[in-house]
VEXMAR-969913 format. One record per residue (C-alpha): residue number from 0; residue in three letters; x, y, z. Coordinates in steps of 0.02 Angstrom, whole numbers, always signed. Each point is the difference from the previous one (the first is absolute). Example, Ala and Ser with C-alpha at 12.3 -4.5 7.8 and 13.67 -1.06 7.14 Angstrom:
2
{num:0	residuo:ALA	xx:+615	yy:-225	zz:+390}
{num:1	residuo:SER	xx:+69	yy:+172	zz:-33}
***
This chain:
108
{num:0	residuo:UNK	xx:-362	yy:-737	zz:-835}
{num:1	residuo:UNK	xx:+124	yy:+120	zz:+78}
{num:2	residuo:UNK	xx:+9	yy:+161	zz:-103}
{num:3	residuo:UNK	xx:+191	yy:+10	zz:+7}
{num:4	residuo:UNK	xx:+17	yy:-176	zz:-70}
{num:5	residuo:UNK	xx:-116	yy:+30	zz:-146}
{num:6	residuo:UNK	xx:+61	yy:+176	zz:-44}
{num:7	residuo:UNK	xx:+180	yy:+19	zz:+61}
{num:8	residuo:UNK	xx:+37	yy:+149	zz:-113}
{num:9	residuo:UNK	xx:-153	yy:+96	zz:+63}
{num:10	residuo:UNK	xx:+50	yy:-42	zz:+178}
{num:11	residuo:UNK	xx:+175	yy:+73	zz:-28}
{num:12	residuo:UNK	xx:-72	yy:+160	zz:-75}
{num:13	residuo:UNK	xx:-123	yy:+26	zz:+143}
{num:14	residuo:UNK	xx:+130	yy:-41	zz:+133}
{num:15	residuo:UNK	xx:+117	yy:+135	zz:-68}
{num:16	residuo:UNK	xx:-115	yy:+141	zz:+53}
{num:17	residuo:UNK	xx:-140	yy:-54	zz:+117}
{num:18	residuo:UNK	xx:+97	yy:+0	zz:+164}
{num:19	residuo:UNK	xx:+103	yy:+158	zz:-31}
{num:20	residuo:UNK	xx:-160	yy:+93	zz:-50}
{num:21	residuo:UNK	xx:-91	yy:-67	zz:+153}
{num:22	residuo:UNK	xx:+140	yy:+55	zz:+117}
{num:23	residuo:UNK	xx:+21	yy:+171	zz:-83}
{num:24	residuo:UNK	xx:-186	yy:+38	zz:+11}
{num:25	residuo:UNK	xx:-7	yy:-64	zz:+179}
{num:26	residuo:UNK	xx:+151	yy:+107	zz:+43}
{num:27	residuo:UNK	xx:-85	yy:+155	zz:-65}
{num:28	residuo:UNK	xx:-157	yy:-40	zz:+98}
{num:29	residuo:UNK	xx:+80	yy:-40	zz:+168}
{num:30	residuo:UNK	xx:-19	yy:+142	zz:+123}
{num:31	residuo:UNK	xx:+171	yy:+24	zz:+80}
{num:32	residuo:UNK	xx:-52	yy:+157	zz:+91}
{num:33	residuo:UNK	xx:-95	yy:-100	zz:+131}
{num:34	residuo:UNK	xx:+63	yy:-14	zz:+177}
{num:35	residuo:UNK	xx:+91	yy:-163	zz:+40}
{num:36	residuo:UNK	xx:-150	yy:-69	zz:+95}
{num:37	residuo:UNK	xx:-119	yy:+33	zz:-145}
{num:38	residuo:UNK	xx:+121	yy:-71	zz:-128}
{num:39	residuo:UNK	xx:+24	yy:-159	zz:+103}
{num:40	residuo:UNK	xx:-188	yy:-16	zz:+14}
{num:41	residuo:UNK	xx:-12	yy:+3	zz:-191}
{num:42	residuo:UNK	xx:+138	yy:-129	zz:-15}
{num:43	residuo:UNK	xx:-86	yy:-110	zz:+129}
{num:44	residuo:UNK	xx:-160	yy:+5	zz:-103}
{num:45	residuo:UNK	xx:+100	yy:-59	zz:-150}
{num:46	residuo:UNK	xx:+92	yy:-133	zz:+100}
{num:47	residuo:UNK	xx:-150	yy:-82	zz:+85}
{num:48	residuo:UNK	xx:-92	yy:-53	zz:-160}
{num:49	residuo:UNK	xx:+166	yy:-49	zz:-79}
{num:50	residuo:UNK	xx:+48	yy:-109	zz:+149}
{num:51	residuo:UNK	xx:-171	yy:-83	zz:+8}
{num:52	residuo:UNK	xx:-2	yy:-38	zz:-186}
{num:53	residuo:UNK	xx:+181	yy:-60	zz:-2}
{num:54	residuo:UNK	xx:-31	yy:-115	zz:+149}
{num:55	residuo:UNK	xx:-153	yy:-70	zz:-87}
{num:56	residuo:UNK	xx:+93	yy:-25	zz:-163}
{num:57	residuo:UNK	xx:+143	yy:-87	zz:+90}
{num:58	residuo:UNK	xx:-118	yy:-119	zz:+91}
{num:59	residuo:UNK	xx:-96	yy:-36	zz:-161}
{num:60	residuo:UNK	xx:+165	yy:-30	zz:-91}
{num:61	residuo:UNK	xx:+32	yy:-143	zz:+120}
{num:62	residuo:UNK	xx:-169	yy:-77	zz:-42}
{num:63	residuo:UNK	xx:-39	yy:+42	zz:-181}
{num:64	residuo:UNK	xx:+99	yy:-41	zz:-158}
{num:65	residuo:UNK	xx:+83	yy:+167	zz:-43}
{num:66	residuo:UNK	xx:+165	yy:+47	zz:-82}
{num:67	residuo:UNK	xx:+81	yy:+63	zz:+160}
{num:68	residuo:UNK	xx:-38	yy:-152	zz:+108}
{num:69	residuo:UNK	xx:+34	yy:+7	zz:+187}
{num:70	residuo:UNK	xx:+58	yy:-173	zz:+52}
{num:71	residuo:UNK	xx:+20	yy:+25	zz:+187}
{num:72	residuo:UNK	xx:-117	yy:+126	zz:+78}
{num:73	residuo:UNK	xx:+58	yy:+81	zz:+162}
{num:74	residuo:UNK	xx:-8	yy:+168	zz:+88}
{num:75	residuo:UNK	xx:+178	yy:+35	zz:-60}
{num:76	residuo:UNK	xx:-51	yy:-27	zz:-181}
{num:77	residuo:UNK	xx:-150	yy:+115	zz:+19}
{num:78	residuo:UNK	xx:+107	yy:+136	zz:+82}
{num:79	residuo:UNK	xx:+132	yy:-17	zz:-136}
{num:80	residuo:UNK	xx:-133	yy:+15	zz:-136}
{num:81	residuo:UNK	xx:-80	yy:+153	zz:+81}
{num:82	residuo:UNK	xx:+159	yy:+96	zz:+40}
{num:83	residuo:UNK	xx:+136	yy:-62	zz:-119}
{num:84	residuo:UNK	xx:-59	yy:-89	zz:-157}
{num:85	residuo:UNK	xx:-187	yy:+3	zz:-35}
{num:86	residuo:UNK	xx:-82	yy:-133	zz:-104}
{num:87	residuo:UNK	xx:-127	yy:+28	zz:-135}
{num:88	residuo:UNK	xx:-86	yy:+160	zz:-49}
{num:89	residuo:UNK	xx:+24	yy:+105	zz:+157}
{num:90	residuo:UNK	xx:+183	yy:+45	zz:-18}
{num:91	residuo:UNK	xx:-44	yy:+170	zz:-74}
{num:92	residuo:UNK	xx:-78	yy:+53	zz:+166}
{num:93	residuo:UNK	xx:+161	yy:-42	zz:+91}
{num:94	residuo:UNK	xx:+97	yy:+99	zz:-131}
{num:95	residuo:UNK	xx:-120	yy:+147	zz:+19}
{num:96	residuo:UNK	xx:+22	yy:+0	zz:+189}
{num:97	residuo:UNK	xx:+190	yy:-7	zz:-13}
{num:98	residuo:UNK	xx:+5	yy:+138	zz:-130}
{num:99	residuo:UNK	xx:-118	yy:+113	zz:+98}
{num:100	residuo:UNK	xx:+98	yy:-21	zz:+162}
{num:101	residuo:UNK	xx:+166	yy:+27	zz:-90}
{num:102	residuo:UNK	xx:-67	yy:+156	zz:-86}
{num:103	residuo:UNK	xx:-71	yy:+68	zz:+163}
{num:104	residuo:UNK	xx:+164	yy:-29	zz:+93}
{num:105	residuo:UNK	xx:+102	yy:+75	zz:-142}
{num:106	residuo:UNK	xx:-104	yy:+160	zz:-6}
{num:107	residuo:UNK	xx:-9	yy:+20	zz:+187}
***
């Protein structure tokens, strides 16, 4: 059974703090004093596993019975899910990448 369905109140409580805390801690740990090349290398090493896992999740969503079903699998759908609206549990990596890049550009 899906945890959020069985315990909706607990889900609401956890969802009020888990992402802000994750992003705040990640923001404190990101090294913005790197050169642009080094920073982009770090972002690339976050993006590659994210893109691989998101592509796999999108393909599996077209085959397996999941909540976020993909009904017509195409390269456009995969690109949209990787860059715009991720499916499943990997959206936090996209958010982390966006926040790190935004923070780096803001400070620089």
